[in-house]
N, C-alpha and C positions, 0 to 999 in steps of 0.2 A: 509702671511707663508705660511697657508694651499697649496695654489697652485705652490707657490717655491716647498714645500715638494713634491708635486706629480710630479710635473718635474721630480726633482731629481733623484725620485724612477724609472724613464724613460730611462733615461740618460744610455748608455752601458756604459761597464769599459774604451775600446775605446778611448769614445769622454771624458771622466772624466780623463784618464791620459793627453789626447789633450791639452785640455784648463790649459792654466799653468797660475795659478795667484797666488798674494801676498797676506798677511791680508785685505789691502783696496781693493783688487778685488771682494776678496771671497764677498764684502757686494756689488757686484752690482746685478742689478734685472734680475733674471737667463734669460730675454729676450735678453739683451746686452749680458750676458755670448755664448749664446746661436748666437748672432750675429757674435762675434769677433771668434767662433768658424767656424762657415761658410767662414768668410770672409780669416781668416788661410788657408782652404782648399782652395778654389780659387786663392789664391798668390803661393799653393803649385804648383796646375797647371801650372799657368803662371813662374816661378822659374823652372818646369820641361823643359817648350817648349823650354827657353833659356840654359838650360844646352845643350836639343837635339838639339840644332842651335850650340855649340862649338863641339858635338862629330861628327855633319855632316860635320866638316869642316879637323878633325883629318886624313891625308893624310896615313895614313893604312887605310883608309875601304873603300870598293870597292863603285863606282860607285851605285851599284844596293841596296847597302846598307841607302843610302843619300838620295836617292831622297824626293821629298817634303815631303814625309810622315814622316819625323823624325819631325814635327811640329806635337806634338802633342796637342798642342792648337786645330788644326783641328778637333783632334777625340774626346775632351770634348767637345769642341762648338757645335757637329755635336748632340750629344747626347743630351746635356742640350739644347739645342734648339729645338731638337724632345719635348723632357717632358714639356717646358716649352708654344709650340707651343699646344700641347696636352691639357694643364691647361686654354689657352687662350680660346679654341675652347668647351670645355665641356659646361658650366653653357648654351649654344645657340644653340645647337647639335639640329639638326632638324627643328631645325626654319629655313623660307623662305627667299630669298634673298630679295624678295619685304620686309620682317621685316628688317632686317639689313640695308639696304638703311634706313628706317624709323627713325631707333634706330640702330647707328652703334657702337661698341666694339671698344674703345676705350684703353682702359688699362683690368687687371686682375680682373677679375669679381667673386662674388661668387652664389652658388644656382643655381635659374634658372631651364635647362632642369631635372636635375635628382636629383636637390634639395642637393648640396654637398658644401663644404665652399668654399672660394673663395679657390686659387691654387691647387685645387685636378686635377690631372691627373687619365689618363680613364685605359683600358686594354691595351692600343696601349702601355702604358708605363711600365705599370704591365711584359704584353711579351716581351718588349725589356729588363728589368730588372730581367727576370728570364732568358733571352738566357746569358746576358751578367755574372750572377751568374754560370751557367756551365760549359762556357768558358772559366772563373777564375778557376774554381774549378779543371775542365777536363785538362787546358791549353792548350785547344785545341776545336775540335767540336764532338761532342758526342750523337747521336740524340737522344737515350734515356734516358740519363740525363737529354735532354732539357726537351723530353717532363715530365719525373717525376718532374722537375722544373714548367712546366705548371700545371702541376696537384697539386703543393702544394698553386698556386695560385687559381686555381679551385677549389678545396676542403676546405682549409684554409685560405686564404684572403691574401697568403703570397705577396711580393712584391706588396704591395699595397699603396695608396696613406694615407687613411684613417681606413687601416681593413678593410675595407668593399669592396666586388667585388658588386660592382653596375652595370656594363654593361659585356654583353661577346657576341660575333656576335652566328649567330644558324650554322653557318658551324666550327665555330672553338670550338664551346658544342658539335657538331655532334662526331668530331674528337677527340675530348679526350674520350667521351664515348666510341667510337672505340677502344681507348690504352689500357681502364680503362679495356674494355671485353676480353682484350687478344691479339688484333691485334699488328703486325709488327709497330711499330713507324712511318716508312716512307709508309707504305700502309693505313696510318690509315685517310689522307685527303681527301675529297671530289673530283671526277674527274667529272661531272656533268658539263654541259655549265653554267647553273646556281646558281652553284658554285664559281663563282667568284668575289666574293664582295674583301673588300682590307685588309682579316685578317691577310695575309702571307705580303703581301707588309710591312703592320703597323708594323711587327716585323724583318723585314731583315735588319735594320741601322749596329748591331752588327757585325753580319756573313758579311756581305758588309764589314765593318772595317775590320776584320779579314783578310777574303782573301785576300784583297789589302795588308797588310804588310805581310802577307805569299808568296807573289807575287805569285798568284797562278797564271797558263797558263787558255786559254781562256778553252780547254778540261773539267779543275781541277774546273773550275768555275760555268761551264755550269751543270757540276754532282751535286755541293755541291749544288747550286740553287736548282736543281729539287729535291733532298730529303731533304732538309728543308722546301721548301713551302709545299711539301708533307706530310709533317707532319698533318699539317688541309688543305691545299687547291692545288689541285693535275694536276688541269686542265691546258693545256696549255699558256693557257690567264692569271693565274695566275702566271706562272715561267716565262712567259717573261716578264710580269710587271714587277718580284724581278730583274731579270736580266739586264732589263734596268735600272734602278733604282740604282742597284749597278755600271753600265757602267757609268752614271753620275754622282755619287760620285764619283768614280775616275778622272775623267773629271776635276770634280773643283777644286779636291785637285791638279791634277794636273795646269790646266791653271786658276783658280779662275777668270773664268768668263763664264757664262753660257749661252753667246749666242758663244760661241767659244767649250763649251763643246756639245752643241746641232751641232753645224758643223762638230764635228767631230763622233759626233755618226751617223750623216747623213751618210758616209764612212763605217758605219758596215753594213754586213750580217750578221743578224740574221734566213735567211731561214735556212742555214745550219742544224739548231738545234731546229726551230719551225716553227710550220706548217702553224699558225695565225699572224705573224707578222704584216701584215699589221690592224691590228684593232689597233694599236700605230700608225699610219702612218702621226697622228697631228705632232707628234713629228720626227720620224724617215724621213720626208720628208722637214721638218722643217717652217712649215707651221706655227704652233704655234708661231713663232718668230713675227710675224702680225697679230697675231687673236685678236679680241673684244672681251670685256666679254662676249656677249650676247652669244658666239661661245663655252664657256669655260662651263660646265659643273660639278656642285659642289655633283653628288650622291658617295654612297660609292660603285660603282660598280669600279674594280679597275684600269682599262683604263682612268675614270674619274676621280679619284683619283692622278693619279700621272699627267696628263696633267693637272692638276688643280695646281696644287702644282708647277711643272716648269713655267706655265705660271703665277703667284702670284711673283716669282724668280724673273724672265723675266722683268716685268714690276714694279720693285720697285729698290732702291738704297742704303736699309741698312736691318738690320735683323729685327726692328720694321715695320717698313711701310709693309715688304712682310709678317711675317705672321699677321697683323691687316687685311689684302686684304686678306688674304686665309678666313681668320675667316668670315669674312663679306660678302665671297661669298653665304655663309649659306648653308643649308644642311650638308653633313659629314662635319662640321666645325674642329671635334677633331683630324680626322684624317690628313684630307687634309695641318690643321695649325701645325701639327707636322711633315709630311714628306718635307713639306716649309722648316719650323725651321732647319730640318738637313742639309736639304741645304745649308739656307742664315747662319748659324751657320759655314757652311766650308770656305764659301765666305768673311764673314766679321770678324769672330774671339773670342774668349771667350770675350772680352771687349762690343761686339757690344750688346750683351745682356740687356736690362736693370735689373739693381740690382735690382729696385722698385719689377717685376717680379719672381726673383730668392727666394727673399725672402720671398714672397709671397706663393712659393711652398708647400706644405703639405710633409711631411717626408721627408724632405732635407738629414736625415743623411743617410736613403737606397741611395739616387741617387747621394750624393755628395762619397761616401764610394763607392758604384759599377761604378762610374767615375773611383776614384784613385784608385780602385783594377784592371780595366782593362786596365788600360796606363802602369798600372806595366807588367799587363802579356804580353801586348804587347812590351813594351820596353826589359825585359827578354829575350823573344824570339829572338828580335834583336840582343842580346847579345849574346845569344848560338851560330844564325846562324852567328853570327861576327865573334864568335870563330872559330867557325866548319873553317872558308871562309879562316882563319888565318892559321891553323893545315894542310891545302889542300896544300896551298903556302909552306911550309917546306918540303911537301913531295917528 
């Protein structure tokens, strides 16, 4: 009973109001009621997808507003897939590939490298959720507000799985210290060649989704990626990695096939905006389509991380196998599995993510509320855009 009481004290008002139960249900163990809450949220996401599909058939809506992105399942699945992949990788981060071959990860585990409980996600997901919180609050991308959210995470452990900040990259930490000292947000990122860890790539997802949804043109996408990545990572290699990841996500949402996405990417010319696109030549040339595991590196270098994630999706045919393959490459397991999970989520949908893994996540309240609010933000944007287009037609 004492445990139940403590749990009730932690419930937010929104959760208490959300779970409707009669006298009989009130006697349920708190775990069962919590489980019902998450199941209800997941059901709502799927219902929203169904509603959006109906809206996409509305003849009054233009082609621009009805392309595949009306499928909010892709948004929810991409973010949830990212966080699940992150949590799978946390316990074995920095372990070698040889260790993973001997003792492969097959399901969600706990403790290990960081000694954190099962289902704990890392700084990767914290920065994604902080970015989502900013976009929801500002109804758009505001670099100062985003950095303020990052500082709340860095200083107060907001947006964390267990109210504990246990992992942060050196480049990111130095950028946040630059911001704290008064630097302009978009000038805080390090620009040296040795500052190309995957710290901006790992938080790119919500901005990538937002840009796709707002139908940014190429020039605006490049500009947005430049400023957003430069909050922490300002070197060209990091900027290019973030843009390439965004482009792959866009192709996946459109084509629902990684091989076709890579073929489409091969036709793009990145030389116009970046001076070192050849760093990503395994992807841009399509060679990654035929590469073996021994040619794939799984380090925290941004190029290696993106290549490894793409390779894992290319060489599996479902969400579960994709993220497990990523984790069992060893190395920077949380980020590689997170990026893999975001892409596999788009390909295979919300229903492809194992319920057991979702239920194992720490602080699901924050995760689900963030996703729910983000889809509402995107939906509101679409409605406003549709209204503006209809008003334009009347003139």
